[in-house]
N, C-alpha and C positions, 0 to 999 in steps of 0.2 A: 714478336708481333702480337701474340695473344695477350701478353702482359700489359701492353699499352692499351688494348681495348678494355681490359679489366680495370685498369687505373682510370681511364676516361669515364667508364661507367660509374665507378665509385665516386669520382669527383662530381659527376653530373647529379648523382643521387644526393650527395652532401649539399650541393647548392640548392636543390629542390627543397630539402628539409629546412635549410636556413630561411628560404623565402617563405615557406609555409609557417614556420614559427614566428617570423617577423610580422606576418599578417595577423596571426592568431593572438599574440600577446596584447596589442592595443585593443582588440575586440573584447577580450576578457576584462581589461581595465575599464573600458567604457561601460560595460554591463554593470559593474559594481558601482560606478558613479551615478547611474540612473536610479538606483534605489533611494527612496526618499527617507531621510532621517529627521528625528525630532530631538531637540535639546531638552534634557530633563536634569533635575537635581537628585542625587542619591541621598540616602538617609544621613550620611556623614557630611553632606554639603558639597560634594564634588559634582562638577558639570560633566555629563556624559551624553553621547549621541546614541539614540535607540532607533533601530529600523522600524519604520511605520508598520510593516507587516506583522511584527511581533506585538505591537500595541493592539492591532485589530483582533488578534487571537486572545488577548488577555481579558480578564473579567473587568467590567466597568463599574465596580463598586467604589463609591466615593467615600472618603473619610469625613466624619461629622466633626463638629467643633470639640466635643468631649474627647474624641480619639486624639485630636491634634494637641489639646491641652495636656492630656496624659503623656503623650509622646514627648512634649517639651519638658515636662517635669522629670521624666525619666532620663533625659539627656543632661539635665543640670546636675 
């Protein structure tokens, strides 16, 4: 009789764990989707998506024409 109670308790706990994990997984996926990303080109011409929060922390120094021309010449 005691064995049946333990088995029922174990099955009940397993079902609770499955329900909690089934609820938690979509919540985590939705949180990741809410982060805003920006599409940018890398130095080698590949398109990547960068999280906007990373861009806000980065320095805002812009490249001037001379820097761009030197970069193009170095790539050729």
